[in-house]
N, C-alpha and C positions, 0 to 999 in steps of 0.2 A: 660525525653527525652532531648537529647543534641541538642542545636541549630545548625542550618546549618552552614557549612563552605561554602565558595564561591570561584569560579575561579577568576583569575585576568583578564580574557579576557573580556573587556567591552569597549564601546565607552564612551566618556566623558558624564557624566550625566545619564548614563543608570544604571538600577538596576543590581546588581551583579547576576551572574548565580549560582543557588544552585548546590551543588555536593553531597547532601545527599538525602535519601529517604524522601518522603512526606506521612506521615501516620497520620490519624485522625486530620488533620489541623495543624500538627507540622512537622518541618524539623528535621528528626531523623538521627543521625550519625549511620552508619551501624556497625553491630557486626561481619561482615564477612571479615574484612580486606579492602584493597583498590585495585583499578584497574586504570591503566592509560588510558586516552582517547587520542588517537594519531591522529595527523594531517597527513592524507595519502599523502599529497602533498610533505612533506619533512621529515616525521618521527618524528617530534618534539612532545613533550608532551604538550597537551592543558590543561589538568586538571587531578586530581586524584579523582575519585568518591569513596565513601565508600559503601561497598557491604552489602546488607541486608542478614541477616541470615534467615533460614527457619522459626524460631519463629517470626521474625519480619514480614515476609510475611503473616503468619497466623494472626498476630496482625492487619495487614491491612485488611484482610478479616473480622475480628471481628469488626473493625471500620466501614467498609462499611455496615455490617449487622446491627449494632446499629443505623446507620443513615438512613437505608433503609425505615422504615415505615414512618418517618416524611417526607422524600423527596418524597416518592410515594404519600403521602396525600397532598403535597403542590399544590397550584393552578397552572394549566398549564401556566397561564399568568406570574406567578412568574418565573417559569423555563425558559420561553421564554425571559423574560427581562434579566436574568442572562446570557443566551447564547448570546443575542445581545450585552451585555456589553463585553463579551469575544471576540466577533467579532471586536468591536471597539478597544479594547486594543491590539489585535493582529495586526491590521492595524497600530495602533500607534507605535508599536515596530517592525514593519515589517523588517526594515533594520537590526536591531540587531539580530532578529531571523534568517534572511537569512544568516547573517555573521556566526552565530554559525553553521548552517547547512553546509555551505561551508567548514568551518574549520574542522568539525568532520567527514563529509561524503566524501568530496573531489570534489563534483559537482561544476560546474562553477556558478558564482554569478547570471547570468540570470536564470539558472534553479532553484537556491535556492529561488530567489524572486518569480518566478512563483509558486513554491511549497507553499510558505507562503500565497500567494493570494488564492490558491486552498484550503489550509488547513483552512484558516479563513472562507471561504465560507460555510464550513460545519456547523460552529456555526450559521451563519445567516439562512441557509436553515432549519436546524432543530429547530431553534427558531420559525420559521414560522409553521413548522409541529407540534410542541408540542401542539398547541392549536387546532389542527384539527384531533384528534384521532377519527376514525369513530366508529359508533355504528349502530345497526339495531333493528327495532321493526316490527314484522309482525305476522299475524295470522297463526296458524298451518293449514295445508290443511284440517285436519279432523274437524277443528273448535272448538276443546276442550280447547285450551289454546293459549296464545300469546308467541311468541319466542322473547326473549330479548337477544341481543348479545352485549357484551362490550369487551374492551381490557384493561388488567391490567399489570403493570410492572412485569417482570418475577422474579426479585430479583437481588441479587448481581451478577455482571458480571466480569469475568476475561478477560482482554484484553491483547493480546500479539502481538506486532508489530515488523516489520523488520527494517533493517538499511537503505534501499534504499530511502524511503521517511519518515524520522523520525518525521516530523511534521504532514504531511497530513494523514499518516496512524493512527496516534494517534487521531486526531480530527475526522476522519471518523468513529471512534468507540465511542469516548467519547461523541460526540455531540448527536447522536441518543439515546445512553443509558441514558444520562441525560434528554433528552426530554421525553423519555418514563417513567421516574421516577425511574431509577435504580441507585444504588450505584455501583462504579467501583473500581477495582484494575488494574492498568496498569503496565505491565512489558515491557519496551522498550528493543530494541536490545542493547547489551552492547558495541557495536562498536560506537553507536551514542546515548548516553543517555541524552546529555545536552539539546537537543531540547525539549524532553519530560518534563524535569525538568523546563525548561523555561515556557512551556505551563501550567504546574501545578501552577507556581507562578502567571501567568495571571488569571487563574481560581480562585485562592484564592482572588486576587484583584477584580475580577468580582462579588464576593459574594457567591460562592459555599460554602454551609455549611461544617463545619468540618466533615470528615469521608465519605463524598459523593464521593470524588475523592481521590485516593491514588496512589502513584507511588513508586514501589519497584525496587531494583537493585540487584537481586541475581546473583551470578556467581560462579560455573556453575548454569544454570537456572533449570536443570532437577529436582533435589530433591525438590526445592521450588515449582515449577509448579505442580509436582506430589502431593505434600502435599496439595496445594490449591484445586486441582481438586478432591482430596479425601474428602474434607470438604463438607458435604451436604448443607451448606449454600450458596455455589457457584452454582447458578442455570443456568448460561450461560457462554459459552466460545466463544469469538470472536478472531480468529487467522488469521493473514496474514503471510505467509511464504512458505516454501517448502512443496511439496506434501509428502515427506518422513516424515518430522516432523508432518505434519497434521495427517497422519495415526497413529502415536504414540499417539498424543493427543486425537484422537477419541477413541482409546482403553482405555486410562487413564480415560476419562470422562464417559465411559460406566457404571461403577459401580453406579454412582449417577444419571445416565440418565440426565445429564446436557444438556441444549439446546446448539447446536453447529452451529456456523456460521464460514465458512472457505473460505478464498480467497487464493488459493494455486498456484501451478506453472502454467505458461503459456508458449506457444511455437507458437507464432502467425504466421500464413501464411500471406504473402503480395502478392496478385495476381494482376498482371497488364495485361490487355487485349490489343490487338493490336489497338483497337479503342480508347484507353484512351487518355486523354489530358496529354501529357508527362510532360509539365511544372507542372501541378497539381500533377501528380504522383510522380515526383522527390521530390517536396516540401513535399508532404505527407509522402514519404518514409523517408526523413531525419528527420522529426518530430517523426515518429513512431519508427525509429531505434535508433536515437541518443539522444532522451530525457533522461536526467540523465545519459548520456554516455552509453546508452544501458542497464543500470541496472534497468529495469522496467519489471514487469510481463506482461505488454501490449506491450513490444518491438516487432517490426517486426523481427522475427528470421529466417524465411524460405521464401525466395523471389522467387516467381515463375513468370516468365515473358514470355508472348507469343512470339514465335520464330520470328515473323515478326519485332518486335521492340526490341528484346533482346540486340543486339549489341549497339543500340543507347542508350537504358536505362542504360546499363552497363557503357558506356563511360561517360554519364552525371553524374551518381552518383559517379563514380570514380574521375572525375574531381572535383566535389564539396567536396567530403570527403578528397581528397588530399590537398585542400586549407584550411582546418580547422586548427586553431592554438591550439596546445596542450600545456597546462601549468597549474600552480596552479590556482584553481578556483577563488581565491581572486585577481588574477592579471587582470587588465583591458585588454580586448581583448581575453582572454582565451575562447575557444569554446569547448574543450574537457579537462575535469579535470582528476584528479587521481582516480583510483579505490579505494575502501574502505580499502583494505588490500593487503599485499603481497600475501597471500594465494589466494585471488580472482584473482589477476593479473596473478599469475602463473598457475592457473586452466585454464583461458582463453587462455593463450599462449600455453599450452599443447594441448588444444582442437584444435587450429589452426594448430599446428604442425602435429597432427595425421590426420587432414583433408587433408593436402598437401601430406602426405605420402600415403594416400589412393586414390590419383588421382585428387584432386581439384587443380585448377590453381590459384596461388597466384597473384593477380592483383595489390594489394596495401597493404602496411603495413606488418603485420605478425610477428613482433618481438618487444619485449620491448626495449625502448631506454636506452642508457647508461646515466642515470641521477638519481638523488635522487628522491624519491617518487615512488608511485606504479602506474606508467603510462603504458598504452597500446594504441598504435596508432589506428586510424580508419583503418579498414582492409576490403578488398573485396576479396572474393573467387568466382571464376566462374567455371561452369561445374561441380557443386557439385551434387552427386547422391542424389535423394530425400530420399533414405533409409539409408544414411550414418549417422555416429554417430553425427556429428555436426548438422544435420537436425533433429535429435531425442532428442537433448539436449537443455535446456533453457540456452542460452549463457550468458546473463547478462553482456554483454560487447559490445564495438563498432565494431562488426564483422558482415559482411553482406555476407552470403552464397547464391549464385544465381544458379537457374536451369531453363533452358528454357522448355516451354511446347507447345504442338500443339493444343490441344482441351480442351474445358471447363471441360469436364468430367474427363480428366486426371488431371487437376489442382485441382479440387474438391476432387478427390480420394487421391491425395498426401496431400492436406490440412487436410483431415479428418483422415489420417493414423497416428494418434497421440493419446496418452492417455490424453493429455491436450486439453481443449476446452474452453479457456477463451475468446479470441478475435481473429477476422480475419479482414483483410483489402482487399477491392476489388476496383479496378479502371477500369472504363469503361464509355463511353459516352452513352451507351445503357441502359436506365433506366430499361426496362423489363428484360434484361439480368442481370443487377446488383441485382435486387430484387430476381430474380429466383436463382442466385448463393448464395445470402445471406441466402435464405430459406434453401438451401441444405447443408450449412456449419454447422458442428456439434460443435457449440460454443454458449456461452451466449451473446456475443456482436459482432457487425459487424460495421466497419468503412467503409461506402460506399462513395467512393471519398472523404475520410477524414482520416487524419493520427492521429487524437486524438479523443478518445471516452469518456474519463473521464469527468464526470460532476456531481456535487452533486445532481442535480435534476433527474439523471438517475439511474436506478437499475444496479449497477455494480456487476458482478459475472459471473461464468462460469458453464460449464457442465463437465461431466466425471470426471477426476482426478483433475480438476481445482477448485473444491470446492463445498460448500454447502451454500445456502442462497444468499442474496443480500445485498449490502451496498449502501447507497444513496437512493434518491427518498423517497417515503413514505414507501417502502419496508424495508429500513434500520432501521426505528424506530420499525416496527412490529417484527423485529428479536429479540427485547428486550421486547416483550409483549406476554402475554398469552391470548388466546381467552376464554371468559367465556360466557356460555349460561344459561339463567334462563327461566324456563317454569312457567308461571303463568296463572291461570284460570280466571283472572278478566274479567268482561263483560262491 
């Protein structure tokens, strides 16, 4: 195996960032050519990563399988200690990792630092959970035997992560899998592979045994992922990404009946009642809409405001969004960074154009600026039909389409008229109304008077086409475990 090459992007004294795959404890030069990693703020090349061949990806599965039994048999306290070391190391190198994320993803530094803190917390949370795997012992109702229930690692897990949160989506999967006793193969998004490689280096330093964590870089990813899913040794797939790709992966994993955990698309409604605290509602909206520049599955995409406060809410958010400074994420003071690629920027711009052509009123923004980089400005659309294309599409950009409503039933019906069911947001001072509306919303999570729901201690996931299973909380670790029942007649 060939030693890793590294990027030149580093702060003084920092470890170099790998640009090769990590397989069986070794940095492996790819056999599939090279791919440039581009800074979306200016189009410059940050690094060239070497691409993994299908055979190299299968070698990563082989490495994880060979390491699986020993890792599964290791003491939970040992796994906990390694994860805690990873938490400490990520905090030690937080500024460097945040810098990498900003450069390859485009998000502003404040968002990148927040992501690193969130990502690190998964290591700490699951370090604590790894020593608390539940079990059960009870007598059968008929009295003939005892029912013993335990949980065991499911086996090798394939982890596929997106570009929008390149560190947090990796640790949200790696940490529970390691805590459960599973070996893993991580395939990060090829727009943002450097953060995942940086995390692999931290895990190596933390003491993860060779083969337990592997990071592969196939491009195009389809043939490699298909080959790995066809391998019967891969017993679990954890995927975060679009619903369309999720459907394909579900079909691919059907032949081996691999365990599937999927966090797919979102199209979150943001409902503001006329009795809401408008100061809180505006702040919550800005957080829910503009975190990561709107490129989040939890982003507020459909804003429904009760008619009595519609104009005031519209004026407030328009004023706030108009005052945001757009610029490269690494520049001090930037509040809206670049989108990850020109294709993403052009997709959002076209979506806004079609919305205006269909009758929406453009209040703010609406067109890409004449500058280098893949930027799109904060945009507000008013009078948008709840059934329009932009209300049915996961925007993934800093665009706020608004529709007024009259009654709660109307807002709930609009909110539920979507295949997505990840998260909803509700603002009202009336707790009974808030809880009643939350219960009626067809989604897996609700932010009630809160614009942020993500928390490593909470079960993150959705209903309908937004996915299967949960990440975070204790539920996230159980996604990587099988339940075993033993019947014994001892007296």
